[in-house]
All heavy atoms as atom14 arrays in JSON, in Angstrom:
{
  "sequence": "MKDQDFLYGMAMGAVVGTVVGATMMPRRKSQVKRAADKAMKTVGEVMENLSEEMGLR",
  "atom14_mask": [
    [1, 1, 1, 1, 1, 1, 1, 1, 0, 0, 0, 0, 0, 0],
    [1, 1, 1, 1, 1, 1, 1, 1, 1, 0, 0, 0, 0, 0],
    [1, 1, 1, 1, 1, 1, 1, 1, 0, 0, 0, 0, 0, 0],
    [1, 1, 1, 1, 1, 1, 1, 1, 1, 0, 0, 0, 0, 0],
    [1, 1, 1, 1, 1, 1, 1, 1, 0, 0, 0, 0, 0, 0],
    [1, 1, 1, 1, 1, 1, 1, 1, 1, 1, 1, 0, 0, 0],
    [1, 1, 1, 1, 1, 1, 1, 1, 0, 0, 0, 0, 0, 0],
    [1, 1, 1, 1, 1, 1, 1, 1, 1, 1, 1, 1, 0, 0],
    [1, 1, 1, 1, 0, 0, 0, 0, 0, 0, 0, 0, 0, 0],
    [1, 1, 1, 1, 1, 1, 1, 1, 0, 0, 0, 0, 0, 0],
    [1, 1, 1, 1, 1, 0, 0, 0, 0, 0, 0, 0, 0, 0],
    [1, 1, 1, 1, 1, 1, 1, 1, 0, 0, 0, 0, 0, 0],
    [1, 1, 1, 1, 0, 0, 0, 0, 0, 0, 0, 0, 0, 0],
    [1, 1, 1, 1, 1, 0, 0, 0, 0, 0, 0, 0, 0, 0],
    [1, 1, 1, 1, 1, 1, 1, 0, 0, 0, 0, 0, 0, 0],
    [1, 1, 1, 1, 1, 1, 1, 0, 0, 0, 0, 0, 0, 0],
    [1, 1, 1, 1, 0, 0, 0, 0, 0, 0, 0, 0, 0, 0],
    [1, 1, 1, 1, 1, 1, 1, 0, 0, 0, 0, 0, 0, 0],
    [1, 1, 1, 1, 1, 1, 1, 0, 0, 0, 0, 0, 0, 0],
    [1, 1, 1, 1, 1, 1, 1, 0, 0, 0, 0, 0, 0, 0],
    [1, 1, 1, 1, 0, 0, 0, 0, 0, 0, 0, 0, 0, 0],
    [1, 1, 1, 1, 1, 0, 0, 0, 0, 0, 0, 0, 0, 0],
    [1, 1, 1, 1, 1, 1, 1, 0, 0, 0, 0, 0, 0, 0],
    [1, 1, 1, 1, 1, 1, 1, 1, 0, 0, 0, 0, 0, 0],
    [1, 1, 1, 1, 1, 1, 1, 1, 0, 0, 0, 0, 0, 0],
    [1, 1, 1, 1, 1, 1, 1, 0, 0, 0, 0, 0, 0, 0],
    [1, 1, 1, 1, 1, 1, 1, 1, 1, 1, 1, 0, 0, 0],
    [1, 1, 1, 1, 1, 1, 1, 1, 1, 1, 1, 0, 0, 0],
    [1, 1, 1, 1, 1, 1, 1, 1, 1, 0, 0, 0, 0, 0],
    [1, 1, 1, 1, 1, 1, 0, 0, 0, 0, 0, 0, 0, 0],
    [1, 1, 1, 1, 1, 1, 1, 1, 1, 0, 0, 0, 0, 0],
    [1, 1, 1, 1, 1, 1, 1, 0, 0, 0, 0, 0, 0, 0],
    [1, 1, 1, 1, 1, 1, 1, 1, 1, 0, 0, 0, 0, 0],
    [1, 1, 1, 1, 1, 1, 1, 1, 1, 1, 1, 0, 0, 0],
    [1, 1, 1, 1, 1, 0, 0, 0, 0, 0, 0, 0, 0, 0],
    [1, 1, 1, 1, 1, 0, 0, 0, 0, 0, 0, 0, 0, 0],
    [1, 1, 1, 1, 1, 1, 1, 1, 0, 0, 0, 0, 0, 0],
    [1, 1, 1, 1, 1, 1, 1, 1, 1, 0, 0, 0, 0, 0],
    [1, 1, 1, 1, 1, 0, 0, 0, 0, 0, 0, 0, 0, 0],
    [1, 1, 1, 1, 1, 1, 1, 1, 0, 0, 0, 0, 0, 0],
    [1, 1, 1, 1, 1, 1, 1, 1, 1, 0, 0, 0, 0, 0],
    [1, 1, 1, 1, 1, 1, 1, 0, 0, 0, 0, 0, 0, 0],
    [1, 1, 1, 1, 1, 1, 1, 0, 0, 0, 0, 0, 0, 0],
    [1, 1, 1, 1, 0, 0, 0, 0, 0, 0, 0, 0, 0, 0],
    [1, 1, 1, 1, 1, 1, 1, 1, 1, 0, 0, 0, 0, 0],
    [1, 1, 1, 1, 1, 1, 1, 0, 0, 0, 0, 0, 0, 0],
    [1, 1, 1, 1, 1, 1, 1, 1, 0, 0, 0, 0, 0, 0],
    [1, 1, 1, 1, 1, 1, 1, 1, 1, 0, 0, 0, 0, 0],
    [1, 1, 1, 1, 1, 1, 1, 1, 0, 0, 0, 0, 0, 0],
    [1, 1, 1, 1, 1, 1, 1, 1, 0, 0, 0, 0, 0, 0],
    [1, 1, 1, 1, 1, 1, 0, 0, 0, 0, 0, 0, 0, 0],
    [1, 1, 1, 1, 1, 1, 1, 1, 1, 0, 0, 0, 0, 0],
    [1, 1, 1, 1, 1, 1, 1, 1, 1, 0, 0, 0, 0, 0],
    [1, 1, 1, 1, 1, 1, 1, 1, 0, 0, 0, 0, 0, 0],
    [1, 1, 1, 1, 0, 0, 0, 0, 0, 0, 0, 0, 0, 0],
    [1, 1, 1, 1, 1, 1, 1, 1, 0, 0, 0, 0, 0, 0],
    [1, 1, 1, 1, 1, 1, 1, 1, 1, 1, 1, 0, 0, 0]
  ],
  "atom14_positions": [
    [[145.74, 131.1, 104.77], [144.86, 130.54, 103.75], [144.39, 129.15, 104.21], [145.17, 128.36, 104.68], [145.6, 130.44, 102.42], [144.75, 129.91, 101.32], [145.33, 130.19, 99.64], [146.94, 129.48, 99.61], [0.0, 0.0, 0.0], [0.0, 0.0, 0.0], [0.0, 0.0, 0.0], [0.0, 0.0, 0.0], [0.0, 0.0, 0.0], [0.0, 0.0, 0.0]],
    [[143.12, 128.91, 104.03], [142.55, 127.63, 104.42], [142.9, 126.57, 103.38], [143.09, 126.87, 102.2], [141.05, 127.74, 104.52], [140.56, 128.67, 105.59], [139.06, 128.71, 105.59], [138.53, 129.72, 106.58], [137.08, 129.79, 106.52], [0.0, 0.0, 0.0], [0.0, 0.0, 0.0], [0.0, 0.0, 0.0], [0.0, 0.0, 0.0], [0.0, 0.0, 0.0]],
    [[142.97, 125.34, 103.82], [143.23, 124.24, 102.89], [142.12, 124.13, 101.86], [142.37, 123.82, 100.71], [143.36, 122.91, 103.65], [144.67, 122.81, 104.42], [145.62, 123.54, 104.06], [144.73, 122.01, 105.36], [0.0, 0.0, 0.0], [0.0, 0.0, 0.0], [0.0, 0.0, 0.0], [0.0, 0.0, 0.0], [0.0, 0.0, 0.0], [0.0, 0.0, 0.0]],
    [[140.88, 124.39, 102.28], [139.74, 124.32, 101.36], [139.9, 125.34, 100.24], [139.63, 125.03, 99.09], [138.43, 124.59, 102.08], [137.82, 123.39, 102.72], [136.43, 123.71, 103.26], [136.12, 124.84, 103.56], [135.61, 122.69, 103.35], [0.0, 0.0, 0.0], [0.0, 0.0, 0.0], [0.0, 0.0, 0.0], [0.0, 0.0, 0.0], [0.0, 0.0, 0.0]],
    [[140.32, 126.55, 100.58], [140.5, 127.59, 99.57], [141.57, 127.19, 98.56], [141.42, 127.41, 97.37], [140.89, 128.93, 100.22], [139.76, 129.52, 101.06], [138.58, 129.15, 100.82], [140.06, 130.34, 101.93], [0.0, 0.0, 0.0], [0.0, 0.0, 0.0], [0.0, 0.0, 0.0], [0.0, 0.0, 0.0], [0.0, 0.0, 0.0], [0.0, 0.0, 0.0]],
    [[142.65, 126.61, 99.06], [143.72, 126.18, 98.18], [143.24, 125.09, 97.23], [143.49, 125.14, 96.02], [144.92, 125.69, 99.0], [146.04, 125.17, 98.15], [146.86, 126.04, 97.47], [146.26, 123.81, 98.02], [147.89, 125.57, 96.68], [147.28, 123.33, 97.23], [148.11, 124.21, 96.56], [0.0, 0.0, 0.0], [0.0, 0.0, 0.0], [0.0, 0.0, 0.0]],
    [[142.56, 124.09, 97.78], [142.05, 122.99, 96.95], [141.02, 123.49, 95.94], [141.0, 123.04, 94.79], [141.44, 121.9, 97.82], [142.44, 121.14, 98.7], [141.69, 120.18, 99.63], [143.44, 120.4, 97.86], [0.0, 0.0, 0.0], [0.0, 0.0, 0.0], [0.0, 0.0, 0.0], [0.0, 0.0, 0.0], [0.0, 0.0, 0.0], [0.0, 0.0, 0.0]],
    [[140.18, 124.42, 96.37], [139.2, 125.0, 95.47], [139.9, 125.73, 94.32], [139.53, 125.58, 93.17], [138.3, 125.96, 96.26], [137.18, 126.56, 95.45], [136.08, 125.81, 95.09], [137.22, 127.9, 95.07], [135.04, 126.36, 94.36], [136.19, 128.46, 94.33], [135.11, 127.69, 93.98], [134.09, 128.24, 93.25], [0.0, 0.0, 0.0], [0.0, 0.0, 0.0]],
    [[140.93, 126.49, 94.64], [141.7, 127.19, 93.62], [142.4, 126.24, 92.67], [142.44, 126.47, 91.45], [0.0, 0.0, 0.0], [0.0, 0.0, 0.0], [0.0, 0.0, 0.0], [0.0, 0.0, 0.0], [0.0, 0.0, 0.0], [0.0, 0.0, 0.0], [0.0, 0.0, 0.0], [0.0, 0.0, 0.0], [0.0, 0.0, 0.0], [0.0, 0.0, 0.0]],
    [[142.95, 125.18, 93.2], [143.62, 124.18, 92.36], [142.61, 123.51, 91.41], [142.89, 123.31, 90.24], [144.29, 123.11, 93.23], [145.51, 123.61, 93.97], [146.88, 123.97, 92.86], [147.3, 122.33, 92.33], [0.0, 0.0, 0.0], [0.0, 0.0, 0.0], [0.0, 0.0, 0.0], [0.0, 0.0, 0.0], [0.0, 0.0, 0.0], [0.0, 0.0, 0.0]],
    [[141.45, 123.17, 91.94], [140.42, 122.54, 91.12], [139.95, 123.49, 90.03], [139.79, 123.09, 88.87], [139.25, 122.09, 91.98], [0.0, 0.0, 0.0], [0.0, 0.0, 0.0], [0.0, 0.0, 0.0], [0.0, 0.0, 0.0], [0.0, 0.0, 0.0], [0.0, 0.0, 0.0], [0.0, 0.0, 0.0], [0.0, 0.0, 0.0], [0.0, 0.0, 0.0]],
    [[139.73, 124.74, 90.4], [139.3, 125.75, 89.41], [140.36, 125.9, 88.32], [140.04, 125.98, 87.13], [139.08, 127.11, 90.08], [137.76, 127.24, 90.77], [136.38, 127.22, 89.63], [136.68, 128.7, 88.71], [0.0, 0.0, 0.0], [0.0, 0.0, 0.0], [0.0, 0.0, 0.0], [0.0, 0.0, 0.0], [0.0, 0.0, 0.0], [0.0, 0.0, 0.0]],
    [[141.61, 125.97, 88.7], [142.69, 126.11, 87.73], [142.76, 124.92, 86.79], [142.96, 125.08, 85.58], [0.0, 0.0, 0.0], [0.0, 0.0, 0.0], [0.0, 0.0, 0.0], [0.0, 0.0, 0.0], [0.0, 0.0, 0.0], [0.0, 0.0, 0.0], [0.0, 0.0, 0.0], [0.0, 0.0, 0.0], [0.0, 0.0, 0.0], [0.0, 0.0, 0.0]],
    [[142.59, 123.73, 87.32], [142.62, 122.53, 86.48], [141.46, 122.51, 85.5], [141.63, 122.2, 84.32], [142.59, 121.28, 87.36], [0.0, 0.0, 0.0], [0.0, 0.0, 0.0], [0.0, 0.0, 0.0], [0.0, 0.0, 0.0], [0.0, 0.0, 0.0], [0.0, 0.0, 0.0], [0.0, 0.0, 0.0], [0.0, 0.0, 0.0], [0.0, 0.0, 0.0]],
    [[140.27, 122.86, 85.99], [139.09, 122.86, 85.12], [139.22, 123.93, 84.04], [139.0, 123.65, 82.85], [137.8, 123.07, 85.95], [136.61, 123.33, 85.07], [137.55, 121.87, 86.84], [0.0, 0.0, 0.0], [0.0, 0.0, 0.0], [0.0, 0.0, 0.0], [0.0, 0.0, 0.0], [0.0, 0.0, 0.0], [0.0, 0.0, 0.0], [0.0, 0.0, 0.0]],
    [[139.6, 125.13, 84.42], [139.73, 126.22, 83.45], [140.82, 125.89, 82.44], [140.66, 126.11, 81.24], [140.0, 127.56, 84.17], [140.38, 128.64, 83.18], [138.78, 127.98, 84.96], [0.0, 0.0, 0.0], [0.0, 0.0, 0.0], [0.0, 0.0, 0.0], [0.0, 0.0, 0.0], [0.0, 0.0, 0.0], [0.0, 0.0, 0.0], [0.0, 0.0, 0.0]],
    [[141.95, 125.36, 82.9], [143.03, 124.99, 81.99], [142.61, 123.93, 80.99], [142.94, 124.0, 79.8], [0.0, 0.0, 0.0], [0.0, 0.0, 0.0], [0.0, 0.0, 0.0], [0.0, 0.0, 0.0], [0.0, 0.0, 0.0], [0.0, 0.0, 0.0], [0.0, 0.0, 0.0], [0.0, 0.0, 0.0], [0.0, 0.0, 0.0], [0.0, 0.0, 0.0]],
    [[141.84, 122.97, 81.44], [141.34, 121.92, 80.55], [140.39, 122.5, 79.51], [140.48, 122.17, 78.33], [140.64, 120.82, 81.36], [141.57, 120.28, 82.29], [140.1, 119.73, 80.46], [0.0, 0.0, 0.0], [0.0, 0.0, 0.0], [0.0, 0.0, 0.0], [0.0, 0.0, 0.0], [0.0, 0.0, 0.0], [0.0, 0.0, 0.0], [0.0, 0.0, 0.0]],
    [[139.5, 123.36, 79.95], [138.53, 123.97, 79.03], [139.25, 124.82, 77.99], [138.97, 124.72, 76.79], [137.48, 124.81, 79.8], [136.64, 125.64, 78.86], [136.6, 123.9, 80.63], [0.0, 0.0, 0.0], [0.0, 0.0, 0.0], [0.0, 0.0, 0.0], [0.0, 0.0, 0.0], [0.0, 0.0, 0.0], [0.0, 0.0, 0.0], [0.0, 0.0, 0.0]],
    [[140.18, 125.64, 78.43], [140.91, 126.5, 77.49], [141.71, 125.65, 76.52], [141.71, 125.9, 75.31], [141.83, 127.48, 78.25], [142.79, 128.18, 77.31], [141.0, 128.49, 79.02], [0.0, 0.0, 0.0], [0.0, 0.0, 0.0], [0.0, 0.0, 0.0], [0.0, 0.0, 0.0], [0.0, 0.0, 0.0], [0.0, 0.0, 0.0], [0.0, 0.0, 0.0]],
    [[142.38, 124.63, 77.01], [143.15, 123.75, 76.13], [142.28, 123.04, 75.11], [142.64, 122.92, 73.94], [0.0, 0.0, 0.0], [0.0, 0.0, 0.0], [0.0, 0.0, 0.0], [0.0, 0.0, 0.0], [0.0, 0.0, 0.0], [0.0, 0.0, 0.0], [0.0, 0.0, 0.0], [0.0, 0.0, 0.0], [0.0, 0.0, 0.0], [0.0, 0.0, 0.0]],
    [[141.12, 122.58, 75.55], [140.22, 121.87, 74.64], [139.66, 122.8, 73.56], [139.5, 122.4, 72.41], [139.08, 121.23, 75.42], [0.0, 0.0, 0.0], [0.0, 0.0, 0.0], [0.0, 0.0, 0.0], [0.0, 0.0, 0.0], [0.0, 0.0, 0.0], [0.0, 0.0, 0.0], [0.0, 0.0, 0.0], [0.0, 0.0, 0.0], [0.0, 0.0, 0.0]],
    [[139.38, 124.03, 73.94], [138.81, 124.95, 72.95], [139.86, 125.53, 72.02], [139.51, 126.03, 70.96], [138.05, 126.1, 73.64], [138.94, 126.81, 74.48], [136.87, 125.59, 74.42], [0.0, 0.0, 0.0], [0.0, 0.0, 0.0], [0.0, 0.0, 0.0], [0.0, 0.0, 0.0], [0.0, 0.0, 0.0], [0.0, 0.0, 0.0], [0.0, 0.0, 0.0]],
    [[141.13, 125.43, 72.37], [142.19, 125.98, 71.51], [142.67, 124.97, 70.48], [143.46, 125.32, 69.61], [143.36, 126.45, 72.37], [143.02, 127.56, 73.34], [142.33, 129.01, 72.54], [143.8, 129.77, 71.95], [0.0, 0.0, 0.0], [0.0, 0.0, 0.0], [0.0, 0.0, 0.0], [0.0, 0.0, 0.0], [0.0, 0.0, 0.0], [0.0, 0.0, 0.0]],
    [[142.21, 123.74, 70.58], [142.62, 122.74, 69.6], [142.06, 123.12, 68.23], [140.94, 123.64, 68.13], [142.08, 121.36, 69.98], [142.71, 120.79, 71.21], [142.25, 119.09, 71.63], [140.59, 118.92, 71.09], [0.0, 0.0, 0.0], [0.0, 0.0, 0.0], [0.0, 0.0, 0.0], [0.0, 0.0, 0.0], [0.0, 0.0, 0.0], [0.0, 0.0, 0.0]],
    [[142.84, 122.87, 67.18], [142.34, 123.2, 65.85], [141.13, 122.34, 65.46], [141.21, 121.12, 65.45], [143.52, 122.91, 64.93], [144.58, 122.31, 65.74], [144.17, 122.33, 67.17], [0.0, 0.0, 0.0], [0.0, 0.0, 0.0], [0.0, 0.0, 0.0], [0.0, 0.0, 0.0], [0.0, 0.0, 0.0], [0.0, 0.0, 0.0], [0.0, 0.0, 0.0]],
    [[140.04, 123.01, 65.18], [138.81, 122.35, 64.76], [138.03, 123.3, 63.86], [138.35, 124.47, 63.75], [137.92, 122.02, 65.97], [138.5, 121.05, 66.94], [137.5, 120.8, 68.03], [138.05, 119.9, 69.02], [137.46, 119.59, 70.13], [136.29, 120.1, 70.42], [138.01, 118.76, 70.98], [0.0, 0.0, 0.0], [0.0, 0.0, 0.0], [0.0, 0.0, 0.0]],
    [[136.98, 122.77, 63.3], [136.07, 123.62, 62.55], [135.31, 124.51, 63.53], [135.13, 124.17, 64.69], [135.07, 122.79, 61.77], [135.71, 122.03, 60.64], [134.64, 121.32, 59.86], [135.26, 120.61, 58.75], [134.75, 119.56, 58.17], [133.6, 119.09, 58.6], [135.36, 118.99, 57.17], [0.0, 0.0, 0.0], [0.0, 0.0, 0.0], [0.0, 0.0, 0.0]],
    [[134.84, 125.64, 63.02], [134.16, 126.6, 63.87], [132.95, 125.98, 64.57], [132.72, 126.21, 65.75], [133.73, 127.8, 63.02], [133.29, 128.99, 63.82], [133.02, 130.17, 62.92], [132.72, 131.41, 63.71], [132.52, 132.58, 62.85], [0.0, 0.0, 0.0], [0.0, 0.0, 0.0], [0.0, 0.0, 0.0], [0.0, 0.0, 0.0], [0.0, 0.0, 0.0]],
    [[132.17, 125.2, 63.85], [130.98, 124.59, 64.45], [131.36, 123.6, 65.54], [130.68, 123.49, 66.56], [130.14, 123.91, 63.38], [130.87, 122.86, 62.77], [0.0, 0.0, 0.0], [0.0, 0.0, 0.0], [0.0, 0.0, 0.0], [0.0, 0.0, 0.0], [0.0, 0.0, 0.0], [0.0, 0.0, 0.0], [0.0, 0.0, 0.0], [0.0, 0.0, 0.0]],
    [[132.45, 122.87, 65.33], [132.9, 121.92, 66.34], [133.39, 122.64, 67.58], [133.17, 122.18, 68.7], [134.01, 121.04, 65.78], [133.54, 120.04, 64.74], [134.71, 119.26, 64.15], [135.8, 119.79, 64.0], [134.45, 118.02, 63.81], [0.0, 0.0, 0.0], [0.0, 0.0, 0.0], [0.0, 0.0, 0.0], [0.0, 0.0, 0.0], [0.0, 0.0, 0.0]],
    [[134.07, 123.77, 67.39], [134.57, 124.54, 68.53], [133.4, 125.07, 69.35], [133.4, 125.0, 70.58], [135.48, 125.7, 68.06], [135.81, 126.63, 69.21], [136.76, 125.16, 67.44], [0.0, 0.0, 0.0], [0.0, 0.0, 0.0], [0.0, 0.0, 0.0], [0.0, 0.0, 0.0], [0.0, 0.0, 0.0], [0.0, 0.0, 0.0], [0.0, 0.0, 0.0]],
    [[132.38, 125.59, 68.67], [131.21, 126.11, 69.39], [130.53, 125.0, 70.2], [130.17, 125.2, 71.35], [130.2, 126.71, 68.41], [130.61, 128.05, 67.88], [129.53, 128.62, 66.99], [129.9, 129.96, 66.44], [128.85, 130.53, 65.6], [0.0, 0.0, 0.0], [0.0, 0.0, 0.0], [0.0, 0.0, 0.0], [0.0, 0.0, 0.0], [0.0, 0.0, 0.0]],
    [[130.36, 123.85, 69.57], [129.73, 122.72, 70.26], [130.56, 122.28, 71.46], [130.03, 122.04, 72.54], [129.56, 121.56, 69.28], [128.22, 120.9, 69.38], [127.98, 119.81, 68.34], [128.19, 120.3, 66.99], [128.94, 119.69, 66.06], [129.54, 118.56, 66.35], [129.09, 120.19, 64.86], [0.0, 0.0, 0.0], [0.0, 0.0, 0.0], [0.0, 0.0, 0.0]],
    [[131.88, 122.19, 71.26], [132.77, 121.78, 72.34], [132.77, 122.8, 73.47], [132.78, 122.44, 74.65], [134.19, 121.58, 71.8], [0.0, 0.0, 0.0], [0.0, 0.0, 0.0], [0.0, 0.0, 0.0], [0.0, 0.0, 0.0], [0.0, 0.0, 0.0], [0.0, 0.0, 0.0], [0.0, 0.0, 0.0], [0.0, 0.0, 0.0], [0.0, 0.0, 0.0]],
    [[132.74, 124.08, 73.12], [132.73, 125.13, 74.14], [131.44, 125.09, 74.94], [131.46, 125.24, 76.18], [132.92, 126.5, 73.49], [0.0, 0.0, 0.0], [0.0, 0.0, 0.0], [0.0, 0.0, 0.0], [0.0, 0.0, 0.0], [0.0, 0.0, 0.0], [0.0, 0.0, 0.0], [0.0, 0.0, 0.0], [0.0, 0.0, 0.0], [0.0, 0.0, 0.0]],
    [[130.32, 124.9, 74.26], [129.04, 124.8, 74.96], [129.04, 123.62, 75.94], [128.64, 123.75, 77.1], [127.88, 124.63, 73.98], [127.56, 125.9, 73.21], [127.97, 126.99, 73.67], [126.9, 125.8, 72.16], [0.0, 0.0, 0.0], [0.0, 0.0, 0.0], [0.0, 0.0, 0.0], [0.0, 0.0, 0.0], [0.0, 0.0, 0.0], [0.0, 0.0, 0.0]],
    [[129.51, 122.48, 75.46], [129.56, 121.29, 76.3], [130.52, 121.5, 77.47], [130.22, 121.13, 78.61], [130.01, 120.09, 75.47], [129.97, 118.79, 76.22], [130.33, 117.62, 75.32], [130.32, 116.33, 76.09], [130.71, 115.19, 75.26], [0.0, 0.0, 0.0], [0.0, 0.0, 0.0], [0.0, 0.0, 0.0], [0.0, 0.0, 0.0], [0.0, 0.0, 0.0]],
    [[131.67, 122.11, 77.2], [132.66, 122.35, 78.25], [132.11, 123.29, 79.32], [132.32, 123.07, 80.51], [133.94, 122.92, 77.65], [0.0, 0.0, 0.0], [0.0, 0.0, 0.0], [0.0, 0.0, 0.0], [0.0, 0.0, 0.0], [0.0, 0.0, 0.0], [0.0, 0.0, 0.0], [0.0, 0.0, 0.0], [0.0, 0.0, 0.0], [0.0, 0.0, 0.0]],
    [[131.41, 124.33, 78.91], [130.88, 125.28, 79.88], [129.8, 124.63, 80.76], [129.72, 124.89, 81.95], [130.33, 126.52, 79.19], [131.41, 127.38, 78.55], [132.79, 127.76, 79.65], [131.98, 128.75, 80.88], [0.0, 0.0, 0.0], [0.0, 0.0, 0.0], [0.0, 0.0, 0.0], [0.0, 0.0, 0.0], [0.0, 0.0, 0.0], [0.0, 0.0, 0.0]],
    [[128.98, 123.77, 80.16], [127.98, 123.05, 80.95], [128.67, 122.13, 81.96], [128.28, 122.06, 83.11], [127.07, 122.23, 80.04], [126.09, 123.07, 79.25], [125.25, 122.22, 78.33], [124.38, 123.1, 77.44], [123.63, 122.32, 76.45], [0.0, 0.0, 0.0], [0.0, 0.0, 0.0], [0.0, 0.0, 0.0], [0.0, 0.0, 0.0], [0.0, 0.0, 0.0]],
    [[129.72, 121.46, 81.5], [130.46, 120.55, 82.36], [131.14, 121.31, 83.49], [131.12, 120.88, 84.64], [131.5, 119.76, 81.55], [130.83, 119.04, 80.51], [132.27, 118.79, 82.42], [0.0, 0.0, 0.0], [0.0, 0.0, 0.0], [0.0, 0.0, 0.0], [0.0, 0.0, 0.0], [0.0, 0.0, 0.0], [0.0, 0.0, 0.0], [0.0, 0.0, 0.0]],
    [[131.74, 122.46, 83.16], [132.39, 123.28, 84.18], [131.38, 123.7, 85.24], [131.66, 123.64, 86.44], [133.08, 124.51, 83.55], [133.5, 125.51, 84.61], [134.29, 124.08, 82.73], [0.0, 0.0, 0.0], [0.0, 0.0, 0.0], [0.0, 0.0, 0.0], [0.0, 0.0, 0.0], [0.0, 0.0, 0.0], [0.0, 0.0, 0.0], [0.0, 0.0, 0.0]],
    [[130.22, 124.12, 84.8], [129.18, 124.52, 85.75], [128.79, 123.39, 86.68], [128.66, 123.58, 87.89], [0.0, 0.0, 0.0], [0.0, 0.0, 0.0], [0.0, 0.0, 0.0], [0.0, 0.0, 0.0], [0.0, 0.0, 0.0], [0.0, 0.0, 0.0], [0.0, 0.0, 0.0], [0.0, 0.0, 0.0], [0.0, 0.0, 0.0], [0.0, 0.0, 0.0]],
    [[128.64, 122.2, 86.11], [128.27, 121.04, 86.92], [129.39, 120.67, 87.9], [129.13, 120.39, 89.07], [127.95, 119.85, 86.03], [126.68, 120.02, 85.22], [126.5, 118.94, 84.17], [127.34, 118.01, 84.09], [125.52, 119.03, 83.41], [0.0, 0.0, 0.0], [0.0, 0.0, 0.0], [0.0, 0.0, 0.0], [0.0, 0.0, 0.0], [0.0, 0.0, 0.0]],
    [[130.61, 120.7, 87.41], [131.75, 120.36, 88.26], [131.88, 121.35, 89.41], [132.09, 120.97, 90.56], [133.06, 120.3, 87.44], [134.28, 120.25, 88.34], [133.05, 119.11, 86.5], [0.0, 0.0, 0.0], [0.0, 0.0, 0.0], [0.0, 0.0, 0.0], [0.0, 0.0, 0.0], [0.0, 0.0, 0.0], [0.0, 0.0, 0.0], [0.0, 0.0, 0.0]],
    [[131.76, 122.64, 89.1], [131.9, 123.65, 90.13], [130.77, 123.55, 91.16], [130.98, 123.73, 92.35], [131.94, 125.05, 89.52], [133.18, 125.29, 88.69], [134.71, 124.79, 89.5], [134.67, 125.79, 90.96], [0.0, 0.0, 0.0], [0.0, 0.0, 0.0], [0.0, 0.0, 0.0], [0.0, 0.0, 0.0], [0.0, 0.0, 0.0], [0.0, 0.0, 0.0]],
    [[129.57, 123.25, 90.69], [128.44, 123.08, 91.6], [128.69, 121.9, 92.53], [128.52, 122.01, 93.75], [127.15, 122.88, 90.81], [125.91, 122.84, 91.66], [124.65, 122.73, 90.82], [124.58, 123.37, 89.76], [123.74, 122.01, 91.25], [0.0, 0.0, 0.0], [0.0, 0.0, 0.0], [0.0, 0.0, 0.0], [0.0, 0.0, 0.0], [0.0, 0.0, 0.0]],
    [[129.11, 120.79, 91.96], [129.39, 119.59, 92.77], [130.54, 119.84, 93.74], [130.49, 119.44, 94.9], [129.72, 118.39, 91.88], [128.51, 117.91, 91.11], [127.39, 118.17, 91.47], [128.77, 117.21, 90.01], [0.0, 0.0, 0.0], [0.0, 0.0, 0.0], [0.0, 0.0, 0.0], [0.0, 0.0, 0.0], [0.0, 0.0, 0.0], [0.0, 0.0, 0.0]],
    [[131.57, 120.52, 93.27], [132.73, 120.79, 94.11], [132.36, 121.7, 95.28], [132.75, 121.45, 96.42], [133.84, 121.41, 93.28], [135.16, 121.69, 93.98], [135.75, 120.38, 94.48], [136.13, 122.37, 93.04], [0.0, 0.0, 0.0], [0.0, 0.0, 0.0], [0.0, 0.0, 0.0], [0.0, 0.0, 0.0], [0.0, 0.0, 0.0], [0.0, 0.0, 0.0]],
    [[131.59, 122.74, 94.99], [131.22, 123.65, 96.06], [130.29, 122.96, 97.08], [130.38, 123.23, 98.28], [130.56, 124.92, 95.5], [129.35, 124.62, 94.85], [0.0, 0.0, 0.0], [0.0, 0.0, 0.0], [0.0, 0.0, 0.0], [0.0, 0.0, 0.0], [0.0, 0.0, 0.0], [0.0, 0.0, 0.0], [0.0, 0.0, 0.0], [0.0, 0.0, 0.0]],
    [[129.42, 122.08, 96.61], [128.57, 121.34, 97.53], [129.41, 120.41, 98.42], [129.18, 120.33, 99.62], [127.54, 120.52, 96.77], [126.44, 121.34, 96.16], [125.48, 120.52, 95.3], [125.65, 119.29, 95.21], [124.58, 121.13, 94.7], [0.0, 0.0, 0.0], [0.0, 0.0, 0.0], [0.0, 0.0, 0.0], [0.0, 0.0, 0.0], [0.0, 0.0, 0.0]],
    [[130.4, 119.74, 97.82], [131.24, 118.81, 98.58], [132.09, 119.56, 99.6], [132.38, 119.03, 100.67], [132.15, 118.01, 97.62], [131.42, 116.98, 96.8], [130.82, 115.88, 97.65], [131.45, 115.45, 98.64], [129.7, 115.44, 97.34], [0.0, 0.0, 0.0], [0.0, 0.0, 0.0], [0.0, 0.0, 0.0], [0.0, 0.0, 0.0], [0.0, 0.0, 0.0]],
    [[132.5, 120.76, 99.26], [133.36, 121.53, 100.17], [132.54, 122.34, 101.18], [133.09, 123.0, 102.05], [134.25, 122.47, 99.36], [135.23, 121.72, 98.48], [136.25, 122.81, 97.53], [137.55, 123.11, 98.69], [0.0, 0.0, 0.0], [0.0, 0.0, 0.0], [0.0, 0.0, 0.0], [0.0, 0.0, 0.0], [0.0, 0.0, 0.0], [0.0, 0.0, 0.0]],
    [[131.22, 122.3, 101.05], [130.34, 123.0, 101.98], [130.38, 124.5, 101.81], [130.21, 125.25, 102.75], [0.0, 0.0, 0.0], [0.0, 0.0, 0.0], [0.0, 0.0, 0.0], [0.0, 0.0, 0.0], [0.0, 0.0, 0.0], [0.0, 0.0, 0.0], [0.0, 0.0, 0.0], [0.0, 0.0, 0.0], [0.0, 0.0, 0.0], [0.0, 0.0, 0.0]],
    [[130.57, 124.98, 100.57], [130.66, 126.41, 100.32], [129.31, 127.03, 100.0], [129.21, 128.23, 99.85], [131.63, 126.68, 99.16], [133.07, 126.25, 99.41], [133.91, 126.47, 98.17], [133.66, 126.99, 100.6], [0.0, 0.0, 0.0], [0.0, 0.0, 0.0], [0.0, 0.0, 0.0], [0.0, 0.0, 0.0], [0.0, 0.0, 0.0], [0.0, 0.0, 0.0]],
    [[128.29, 126.23, 99.89], [126.96, 126.77, 99.58], [126.17, 126.92, 100.83], [126.19, 126.25, 101.76], [126.22, 125.87, 98.61], [126.71, 126.12, 97.23], [125.78, 125.42, 96.3], [126.11, 125.87, 94.96], [125.3, 125.92, 93.98], [124.07, 125.55, 94.15], [125.66, 126.32, 92.81], [0.0, 0.0, 0.0], [0.0, 0.0, 0.0], [0.0, 0.0, 0.0]]
  ]
}
């Protein structure tokens, strides 16, 4: 296994864990939807930046 693959997996796990944890917090339904939308946009941006930095694109 390459070091890049391991780091990519660790980063993905951290991001996904954070998103899941944030969306599982008790909130109103509208707040959860808003938070989930924002989290998914952020995850997309983070993954795009990470893949560019690691030269995976």
